[in-house]
C-alpha positions in Angstrom: 128.3 76.2 84.8 128.3 75.2 88.1 126.7 77.4 91.3 130.7 77.8 92.7 131.4 79.7 89.0 128.3 81.6 88.9 128.9 83.2 92.5 132.5 84.0 91.4 131.8 85.5 88.3 131.7 89.2 88.8 129.3 90.4 86.0 126.8 87.8 86.5 127.0 88.9 90.4 126.2 92.5 88.8 123.4 91.1 87.1 121.9 89.6 90.3 122.6 92.1 92.2 120.3 94.6 90.0 117.6 91.7 89.7 117.8 91.4 93.7 117.0 95.3 93.7 114.3 95.4 91.2 112.6 92.1 93.2 113.1 94.6 96.4 111.4 97.6 94.5 108.8 95.2 93.3 107.6 94.1 96.6 107.2 97.6 97.6 105.2 99.2 94.4 103.0 95.9 93.5 101.1 96.0 96.6 100.8 99.9 96.7 99.6 99.7 92.8 97.1 97.1 93.8 95.6 98.8 96.8 95.2 102.1 94.7 93.5 100.1 91.5 91.3 98.1 94.4 90.2 101.3 95.6 89.5 102.9 92.4 87.6 99.7 91.3 85.4 100.1 94.4 84.9 103.8 94.1 83.9 103.4 90.6 81.3 100.7 91.5 79.8 102.6 94.3 79.4 106.0 92.3 77.7 104.0 89.3 74.1 103.5 89.3 74.3 100.0 88.9 76.1 98.3 91.7 77.6 95.0 90.3 79.3 93.5 92.9 80.0 90.1 90.8 82.1 92.5 88.6 83.7 94.3 91.2 84.7 91.1 92.5 86.0 89.6 89.5 88.0 92.9 88.8 89.6 92.5 92.3 90.3 89.0 92.0 92.0 89.4 89.0 94.1 92.2 90.2 95.4 89.9 93.3 96.1 87.1 91.0 98.2 89.1 88.9 100.0 90.7 91.6 100.7 87.1 93.0 102.0 86.3 89.8 104.4 88.8 89.9 105.9 87.6 93.1 106.5 84.1 92.0 108.2 84.9 88.8 111.4 85.4 90.4 110.7 82.3 92.5 112.9 80.0 91.1 115.9 82.2 91.3 115.6 82.4 95.2 117.9 79.5 95.7 120.7 81.4 93.9 120.4 84.5 95.6 120.8 82.7 98.9 123.9 80.8 98.0 125.8 83.4 96.2 124.9 86.3 99.1 
């Protein structure tokens, strides 16, 4: 199936539109959730009697890497979005 045919298929365009909306929501929700979880991790570390900054940074780095990966998953489809819209 050529790109011209993909952009003319109404059902596939509806799916792409839904996917684009989901990506838009994720671009708002993921950073907010990331900030909330990092704040919770910092509060837990500060409130505990044993302050382990290595553990904190490891947790924060895992969360940031996960958030970046969520943004990179739809990256291969971006040219299709720009071509069809």
